[in-house]
TIKEDREN-342541 format. One record per residue: residue number from 1; residue in one letter; x, y, z of N, C-alpha, C in turn. Coordinates in steps of 0.2 Angstrom, whole numbers. Layout:
N
PT   nr  rest   n.c1   n.c2   n.c3  ca.c1  ca.c2  ca.c3   c.c1   c.c2   c.c3
PT  NUM     A      X      Y      Z      X      Y      Z      X      Y      Z
...
***
This chain:
297
PT   nr  rest   n.c1   n.c2   n.c3  ca.c1  ca.c2  ca.c3   c.c1   c.c2   c.c3
PT    1     M   -259    754    962   -259    760    965   -264    765    962
PT    2     S   -268    769    966   -273    773    963   -271    780    965
PT    3     I   -272    785    961   -271    792    963   -277    795    964
PT    4     T   -279    796    970   -286    798    971   -286    806    971
PT    5     P   -291    809    967   -292    816    967   -293    819    974
PT    6     T   -291    825    975   -293    829    981   -300    831    981
PT    7     S   -302    834    986   -309    836    987   -311    842    983
PT    8     G   -306    845    980   -307    851    976   -306    857    980
PT    9     R   -305    857    986   -304    863    990   -297    865    989
PT   10     I   -296    872    990   -289    875    990   -287    877    997
PT   11     I   -282    874    999   -280    876   1006   -275    882   1006
PT   12     P   -277    887   1010   -273    893   1010   -266    891   1012
PT   13     R   -261    895   1009   -254    894   1010   -252    894   1017
PT   14     L   -255    899   1021   -253    900   1028   -256    894   1032
PT   15     R   -262    891   1030   -264    885   1034   -260    879   1033
PT   16     R   -258    878   1027   -254    873   1025   -247    873   1028
PT   17     D   -244    879   1028   -238    880   1032   -239    878   1039
PT   18     T   -244    880   1042   -246    879   1049   -246    872   1051
PT   19     I   -250    868   1046   -250    861   1047   -244    857   1047
PT   20     L   -239    859   1042   -233    856   1041   -228    858   1047
PT   21     S   -229    864   1050   -225    866   1055   -226    862   1062
PT   22     L   -233    861   1063   -235    858   1069   -233    850   1068
PT   23     L   -234    847   1062   -232    841   1061   -224    839   1063
PT   24     E   -220    844   1062   -213    844   1063   -212    843   1071
PT   25     K   -217    846   1075   -217    846   1082   -221    840   1085
PT   26     D   -223    835   1080   -227    829   1082   -234    831   1085
PT   27     T   -237    836   1082   -243    838   1084   -247    840   1078
PT   28     R   -254    842   1079   -258    843   1074   -262    849   1075
PT   29     L   -266    852   1070   -269    858   1070   -275    857   1075
PT   30     D   -278    851   1076   -283    850   1081   -281    848   1088
PT   31     G   -274    848   1089   -272    846   1095   -270    838   1096
PT   32     R   -272    834   1091   -271    827   1092   -264    825   1091
PT   33     K   -262    819   1093   -256    816   1092   -256    813   1085
PT   34     L   -250    812   1082   -249    809   1076   -253    803   1075
PT   35     N   -254    798   1080   -257    792   1079   -264    792   1083
PT   36     E   -267    797   1083   -273    798   1087   -279    799   1083
PT   37     Y   -284    795   1084   -291    796   1080   -295    802   1083
PT   38     R   -299    805   1079   -304    809   1082   -310    805   1086
PT   39     E   -315    808   1089   -320    804   1093   -323    799   1088
PT   40     I   -325    793   1090   -328    788   1086   -335    787   1089
PT   41     V   -340    787   1085   -347    786   1087   -350    781   1082
PT   42     V   -353    775   1085   -356    770   1081   -364    770   1084
PT   43     A   -368    770   1079   -376    770   1081   -379    765   1076
PT   44     P   -380    758   1079   -383    753   1074   -391    754   1075
PT   45     G   -394    751   1070   -401    751   1070   -405    757   1069
PT   46     V   -402    762   1065   -405    768   1064   -410    768   1059
PT   47     I   -411    763   1054   -416    763   1049   -420    757   1050
PT   48     P   -426    758   1053   -430    752   1055   -432    747   1050
PT   49     K   -434    750   1044   -436    746   1038   -431    742   1034
PT   50     S   -425    743   1036   -420    739   1033   -418    733   1037
PT   51     E   -415    728   1033   -413    722   1037   -407    723   1042
PT   52     G   -404    729   1041   -398    731   1045   -396    738   1044
PT   53     S   -394    741   1049   -392    748   1047   -387    751   1053
PT   54     A   -384    756   1051   -379    759   1056   -377    766   1054
PT   55     L   -376    770   1058   -372    777   1057   -366    777   1061
PT   56     A   -361    779   1057   -354    780   1061   -351    787   1059
PT   57     R   -348    789   1065   -345    796   1064   -338    795   1067
PT   58     I   -333    798   1063   -326    799   1065   -325    807   1065
PT   59     G   -325    810   1071   -325    817   1071   -331    820   1068
PT   60     S   -331    824   1063   -337    826   1060   -339    822   1053
PT   61     T   -334    818   1051   -335    814   1045   -341    808   1047
PT   62     T   -346    808   1043   -352    804   1045   -354    800   1039
PT   63     A   -355    794   1040   -358    789   1035   -363    785   1038
PT   64     I   -368    783   1034   -374    779   1036   -374    773   1031
PT   65     A   -375    767   1034   -376    761   1030   -382    758   1031
PT   66     G   -385    755   1025   -391    751   1026   -390    744   1022
PT   67     V   -393    739   1025   -393    732   1021   -400    730   1019
PT   68     K   -400    728   1013   -406    725   1010   -405    718   1008
PT   69     I   -409    714   1009   -408    707   1007   -414    704   1002
PT   70     G   -412    701    997   -416    698    992   -414    691    990
PT   71     V   -418    688    986   -416    682    983   -414    682    976
PT   72     G   -409    679    974   -407    679    967   -403    673    965
PT   73     T   -400    673    959   -396    667    957   -388    669    959
PT   74     P   -385    663    961   -378    664    963   -373    666    956
PT   75     F   -367    668    958   -362    669    952   -360    662    950
PT   76     P   -359    661    943   -357    655    941   -351    651    944
PT   77     D   -346    656    946   -340    653    949   -341    651    956
PT   78     T   -346    654    959   -348    652    966   -355    650    967
PT   79     P   -357    644    964   -364    642    965   -366    640    971
PT   80     N   -362    639    976   -364    637    983   -363    643    988
PT   81     E   -363    649    986   -362    655    990   -367    660    989
PT   82     G   -369    664    994   -373    670    993   -369    675    990
PT   83     V   -372    681    988   -369    686    985   -369    693    989
PT   84     L   -363    696    989   -363    702    993   -361    708    988
PT   85     T   -365    713    988   -364    719    984   -363    725    988
PT   86     V   -357    729    987   -356    735    991   -356    741    986
PT   87     N   -360    746    989   -361    752    985   -360    758    990
PT   88     V   -356    763    987   -354    769    991   -356    775    987
PT   89     E   -359    780    990   -361    786    987   -360    792    992
PT   90     F   -357    797    989   -357    804    992   -363    808    991
PT   91     V   -367    809    997   -373    813    997   -370    820    995
PT   92     P   -373    824    990   -371    831    988   -370    836    994
PT   93     L   -374    835   1000   -374    839   1005   -368    838   1010
PT   94     A   -364    833   1008   -358    831   1012   -353    836   1011
PT   95     S   -352    840   1006   -347    844   1005   -349    849    999
PT   96     P   -347    856   1000   -349    861    995   -346    859    988
PT   97     T   -341    855    987   -338    853    981   -341    847    978
PT   98     L   -346    844    981   -349    838    978   -355    840    974
PT   99     E   -357    836    969   -363    838    964   -367    831    964
PT  100     P   -373    832    962   -378    826    961   -375    822    955
PT  101     G   -376    816    955   -374    812    950   -373    805    952
PT  102     P   -371    801    947   -369    794    949   -362    794    953
PT  103     P   -361    788    957   -355    788    961   -349    789    957
PT  104     D   -344    793    959   -338    795    956   -333    790    957
PT  105     E   -326    791    955   -321    786    956   -319    786    963
PT  106     N   -320    791    967   -318    791    974   -323    786    978
PT  107     A   -330    786    976   -335    782    979   -334    775    977
PT  108     I   -332    774    971   -331    767    968   -325    764    971
PT  109     E   -320    768    972   -314    765    975   -315    763    983
PT  110     I   -319    767    986   -320    766    993   -324    759    993
PT  111     A   -329    758    989   -333    752    989   -329    746    987
PT  112     R   -324    747    983   -320    741    981   -316    739    987
PT  113     V   -313    744    991   -309    743    996   -313    739   1002
PT  114     I   -319    741   1003   -323    738   1008   -325    731   1006
PT  115     D   -327    730   1000   -328    724    997   -323    719    998
PT  116     R   -317    721    996   -311    717    996   -309    715   1003
PT  117     C   -309    719   1008   -308    718   1015   -313    713   1018
PT  118     L   -319    714   1016   -324    709   1019   -323    702   1015
PT  119     R   -322    702   1009   -322    696   1005   -315    692   1006
PT  120     E   -310    695   1007   -303    692   1008   -303    687   1014
PT  121     I   -306    689   1020   -306    685   1026   -313    682   1027
PT  122     R   -317    682   1022   -324    679   1022   -327    681   1029
PT  123     A   -328    688   1029   -331    691   1035   -338    689   1036
PT  124     I   -341    688   1030   -348    685   1030   -348    678   1028
PT  125     D   -351    673   1031   -351    666   1029   -356    665   1024
PT  126     L   -354    667   1017   -358    666   1012   -361    659   1010
PT  127     S   -357    654   1013   -360    647   1011   -366    646   1015
PT  128     K   -368    650   1020   -374    649   1024   -380    653   1021
PT  129     L   -379    656   1016   -384    660   1013   -386    657   1006
PT  130     V   -386    650   1006   -388    647   1000   -395    644   1002
PT  131     I   -400    645    997   -407    642    998   -408    636    994
PT  132     I   -406    636    987   -406    630    983   -399    630    980
PT  133     P   -395    625    981   -388    625    979   -388    626    971
PT  134     G   -384    631    969   -383    632    962   -389    636    958
PT  135     E   -394    637    962   -400    640    959   -403    647    963
PT  136     K   -403    646    969   -406    652    973   -402    653    979
PT  137     V   -400    659    980   -396    662    986   -399    668    988
PT  138     Y   -397    670    994   -398    677    997   -393    682    994
PT  139     I   -395    687    992   -391    693    990   -391    698    995
PT  140     I   -385    700    997   -384    705   1002   -382    712    999
PT  141     W   -386    717    999   -384    724    996   -382    728   1002
PT  142     L   -376    730   1002   -374    735   1007   -373    742   1004
PT  143     D   -377    746   1006   -377    753   1003   -374    758   1008
PT  144     I   -369    762   1007   -366    766   1011   -366    773   1008
PT  145     Y   -369    778   1012   -369    785   1010   -365    789   1015
PT  146     I   -361    794   1012   -357    798   1016   -361    805   1016
PT  147     L   -363    806   1023   -367    812   1024   -363    819   1025
PT  148     D   -357    818   1028   -353    824   1030   -345    822   1028
PT  149     H   -342    825   1024   -335    824   1022   -331    829   1026
PT  150     D   -327    826   1031   -323    830   1034   -316    826   1035
PT  151     G   -314    823   1030   -308    819   1029   -309    812   1032
PT  152     N   -305    807   1029   -305    800   1031   -312    797   1030
PT  153     V   -315    798   1024   -321    795   1023   -321    787   1023
PT  154     L   -316    784   1021   -315    777   1020   -316    773   1027
PT  155     D   -313    776   1032   -313    772   1038   -320    773   1041
PT  156     A   -323    779   1040   -330    780   1043   -335    775   1039
PT  157     S   -334    775   1032   -338    771   1028   -338    763   1030
PT  158     M   -332    761   1031   -330    754   1033   -334    753   1040
PT  159     L   -333    757   1044   -336    757   1051   -343    756   1051
PT  160     A   -346    761   1047   -354    760   1046   -356    754   1043
PT  161     G   -352    752   1038   -354    746   1034   -354    740   1039
PT  162     M   -348    739   1042   -347    733   1047   -353    733   1052
PT  163     A   -354    739   1055   -359    740   1060   -366    738   1058
PT  164     A   -367    740   1051   -374    738   1048   -374    730   1047
PT  165     L   -369    727   1045   -369    720   1044   -370    716   1051
PT  166     L   -367    719   1056   -368    716   1063   -375    716   1065
PT  167     D   -378    722   1063   -385    723   1065   -390    719   1060
PT  168     T   -388    716   1055   -393    713   1050   -396    706   1052
PT  169     R   -402    706   1051   -406    700   1052   -408    697   1045
PT  170     V   -407    691   1044   -409    687   1037   -416    684   1038
PT  171     P   -420    686   1033   -427    684   1034   -427    676   1031
PT  172     K   -432    672   1034   -432    665   1032   -436    665   1026
PT  173     V   -436    659   1022   -439    658   1016   -443    652   1016
PT  174     E   -448    652   1012   -452    646   1010   -451    644   1003
PT  175     I   -450    637   1002   -449    635    995   -455    630    993
PT  176     D   -459    631    988   -464    627    986   -461    621    981
PT  177     E   -466    617    979   -464    611    975   -461    613    968
PT  178     K   -462    619    966   -460    622    960   -453    626    961
PT  179     K   -451    625    967   -444    629    969   -445    636    968
PT  180     N   -451    639    969   -452    646    970   -451    648    977
PT  181     V   -448    653    978   -445    656    985   -449    661    987
PT  182     R   -452    661    993   -456    666    996   -452    669   1002
PT  183     I   -451    675   1003   -447    678   1009   -452    679   1014
PT  184     I   -451    677   1020   -455    678   1026   -451    683   1031
PT  185     R   -453    689   1030   -449    694   1034   -450    695   1041
PT  186     D   -456    692   1043   -457    692   1051   -453    687   1055
PT  187     E   -450    682   1051   -445    677   1055   -438    678   1052
PT  188     T   -434    680   1057   -427    681   1055   -422    678   1059
PT  189     T   -416    677   1056   -410    675   1060   -404    680   1059
PT  190     P   -399    680   1063   -393    685   1062   -389    683   1056
PT  191     L   -387    688   1053   -382    687   1047   -376    683   1050
PT  192     P   -374    678   1046   -368    674   1049   -362    678   1048
PT  193     I   -359    680   1053   -353    684   1053   -347    680   1056
PT  194     N   -342    679   1052   -336    675   1054   -331    680   1058
PT  195     H   -330    686   1055   -325    691   1057   -328    698   1057
PT  196     K   -326    702   1062   -327    709   1061   -321    712   1058
PT  197     V   -322    717   1053   -316    720   1050   -317    728   1050
PT  198     V   -311    731   1051   -311    739   1051   -305    741   1047
PT  199     T   -305    747   1045   -299    750   1041   -296    756   1045
PT  200     V   -290    756   1044   -286    762   1047   -282    765   1042
PT  201     S   -284    772   1041   -280    775   1035   -275    780   1038
PT  202     I   -269    779   1035   -263    783   1037   -260    787   1032
PT  203     A   -260    794   1033   -258    798   1028   -250    800   1029
PT  204     K   -247    801   1023   -240    804   1024   -240    811   1021
PT  205     I   -238    816   1026   -237    823   1024   -230    825   1025
PT  206     G   -226    826   1020   -219    827   1021   -215    821   1023
PT  207     N   -212    821   1029   -209    815   1032   -213    812   1038
PT  208     K   -219    814   1039   -223    812   1045   -229    808   1043
PT  209     L   -230    803   1047   -236    799   1046   -241    800   1051
PT  210     I   -248    801   1049   -253    803   1054   -259    798   1052
PT  211     V   -263    796   1057   -269    792   1056   -275    797   1056
PT  212     D   -280    794   1053   -286    798   1053   -286    805   1051
PT  213     P   -283    807   1045   -282    814   1043   -289    817   1042
PT  214     N   -289    823   1045   -296    827   1044   -295    830   1037
PT  215     L   -300    834   1035   -301    837   1028   -295    841   1026
PT  216     D   -293    846   1030   -287    850   1028   -281    845   1027
PT  217     E   -280    840   1031   -274    836   1031   -275    832   1025
PT  218     D   -281    829   1023   -282    825   1018   -280    829   1011
PT  219     D   -281    835   1011   -280    839   1005   -273    840   1003
PT  220     I   -269    839   1008   -262    841   1007   -257    834   1008
PT  221     V   -260    828   1008   -256    822   1009   -252    821   1003
PT  222     D   -246    818   1004   -242    816    998   -244    809    996
PT  223     A   -246    805   1001   -248    798   1000   -252    796   1005
PT  224     K   -256    791   1004   -260    788   1010   -261    780   1009
PT  225     I   -261    777   1014   -262    770   1014   -267    768   1019
PT  226     T   -272    763   1017   -277    761   1021   -276    754   1022
PT  227     I   -276    752   1028   -275    745   1030   -281    742   1033
PT  228     G   -283    736   1031   -289    733   1034   -286    728   1039
PT  229     I   -290    728   1045   -288    723   1050   -294    720   1053
PT  230     S   -293    713   1054   -298    709   1056   -298    709   1064
PT  231     D   -304    706   1067   -304    706   1074   -299    701   1077
PT  232     D   -296    697   1073   -290    692   1076   -284    695   1074
PT  233     G   -283    701   1072   -277    705   1071   -274    704   1064
PT  234     R   -277    701   1059   -274    699   1053   -275    705   1048
PT  235     I   -270    707   1044   -271    712   1039   -275    708   1033
PT  236     V   -280    711   1031   -285    708   1026   -285    713   1020
PT  237     G   -282    718   1020   -282    723   1014   -277    728   1014
PT  238     L   -275    731   1009   -270    736   1008   -272    741   1002
PT  239     Q   -273    747   1003   -274    751    997   -270    758    998
PT  240     K   -266    759    992   -261    764    992   -264    770    988
PT  241     A   -264    776    990   -267    781    986   -262    787    986
PT  242     G   -262    791    980   -258    797    980   -251    795    977
PT  243     P   -248    801    974   -241    800    971   -235    799    975
PT  244     G   -236    800    981   -230    799    986   -228    792    987
PT  245     V   -222    791    991   -220    784    992   -219    783    999
PT  246     F   -220    777   1001   -219    774   1008   -213    770   1008
PT  247     T   -208    772   1012   -202    768   1013   -204    762   1017
PT  248     Y   -199    757   1018   -200    751   1022   -201    753   1029
PT  249     D   -198    758   1032   -199    760   1039   -206    763   1039
PT  250     D   -208    767   1034   -214    770   1034   -220    765   1035
PT  251     L   -219    759   1031   -224    754   1031   -224    750   1038
PT  252     R   -218    749   1041   -218    746   1047   -222    750   1052
PT  253     L   -221    757   1052   -224    761   1057   -232    762   1055
PT  254     A   -233    762   1049   -240    762   1047   -244    756   1050
PT  255     I   -241    750   1049   -244    744   1051   -245    744   1059
PT  256     K   -240    747   1062   -240    748   1070   -246    752   1072
PT  257     Y   -247    758   1068   -252    762   1070   -259    759   1068
PT  258     A   -259    755   1063   -266    752   1061   -268    747   1066
PT  259     K   -263    743   1068   -265    738   1073   -267    741   1080
PT  260     E   -264    746   1082   -265    750   1088   -272    753   1088
PT  261     N   -274    756   1082   -280    759   1082   -286    755   1080
PT  262     S   -285    749   1077   -290    744   1075   -293    742   1081
PT  263     V   -290    742   1087   -293    739   1093   -298    744   1095
PT  264     K   -297    751   1094   -302    756   1096   -308    756   1092
PT  265     L   -307    755   1086   -313    754   1081   -317    748   1082
PT  266     L   -313    742   1083   -317    736   1085   -321    737   1091
PT  267     R   -318    740   1096   -321    741   1103   -327    745   1102
PT  268     A   -327    750   1097   -333    754   1096   -339    750   1093
PT  269     L   -337    745   1089   -342    741   1086   -345    737   1091
PT  270     E   -341    734   1095   -343    729   1100   -348    733   1106
PT  271     E   -346    739   1108   -349    742   1113   -356    744   1111
PT  272     K   -357    745   1104   -364    748   1102   -368    742   1099
PT  273     K   -365    736   1099   -369    730   1096   -375    729   1100
PT  274     G   -381    729   1097   -387    727   1100   -390    733   1103
PT  275     T   -387    739   1103   -390    745   1105   -394    749   1099
PT  276     K   -400    750   1100   -404    753   1095   -405    761   1097
PT  277     I   -403    765   1092   -404    772   1092   -408    774   1086
PT  278     S   -413    779   1087   -417    781   1081   -412    786   1077
PT  279     L   -414    786   1070   -410    790   1065   -412    797   1067
PT  280     N   -418    799   1069   -420    805   1070   -416    808   1076
PT  281     S   -415    804   1081   -411    807   1087   -404    808   1085
PT  282     V   -401    804   1081   -394    804   1079   -393    811   1075
PT  283     L   -398    812   1070   -397    818   1066   -399    824   1070
PT  284     K   -403    824   1074   -405    829   1078   -399    832   1082
PT  285     S   -396    827   1086   -390    829   1090   -385    832   1086
PT  286     Y   -384    829   1080   -379    831   1075   -380    838   1073
PT  287     V   -386    839   1071   -387    846   1068   -387    851   1074
PT  288     E   -389    849   1080   -388    854   1086   -381    855   1087
PT  289     E   -377    850   1086   -369    851   1087   -367    856   1082
PT  290     K   -369    855   1076   -366    860   1070   -368    867   1072
PT  291     I   -374    868   1074   -377    874   1076   -373    878   1081
PT  292     L   -371    874   1086   -368    876   1092   -361    878   1090
PT  293     K   -358    875   1085   -351    876   1083   -351    882   1077
PT  294     H   -357    884   1076   -358    889   1071   -355    887   1064
PT  295     Q   -356    881   1063   -354    878   1056   -359    878   1051
PT  296     I   -366    879   1053   -371    880   1048   -376    885   1051
PT  297     I   -380    888   1047   -384    894   1049   -391    891   1049
***
């Protein structure tokens, strides 16, 4: 179990009481049902110079992911597999409470959950990323940046990361007689993907379970559980956060919510697969939306 720090915001007592009062009536401050996600947007191919990229939004929570591919040595315990490295960072502009610096424990935790969900089910066929067995393999760097923190950053990060992997093209290589490897970036093949994976985060506030908590809800949760679900309906990861407890009935309901909502997240990945949208157009529409809502000046 991990006890994840809050965002550092202080929720006014009246707002907290309002959230709790509405939850007792099975509704939420933004009008959603307890098991309902905010709007989901996936835009792959937003960074042309990367091997793969995507931007994902859940409500206002926004994450962008990029994939870079290089050549290196395999891990000693997996000499016949490529290497996947996941990194997550909060961009300081994502929230007034964030400061510049290396990834904090929240970012590290998110990266580990994403890595475990992908690795557990072998979402990427790493055995097909071997160049010279035991000596040279492809290394996949998946870097995820959280641009706007409005709650539930883990699900948005997972969604952006998975979309970026689906968008990834692996460059071909040439090997000379001395086993030197040269990358040919003009010739590529799709990254070998076995399964698509998404995460669904369920928060417990009082005696109620809600999916996709926004920032206000995130700051008053008693406990949270994130469930990784694959495209064939398997549970591939679980992460518990917060000091509160989940009863057996809570877990059964949380799994039900996760499986129901994983279908929507996976559909968002599939519908946008192969669609290319420029990063400038995505950010332009995003900024315009913020201005219209008077959220920035």
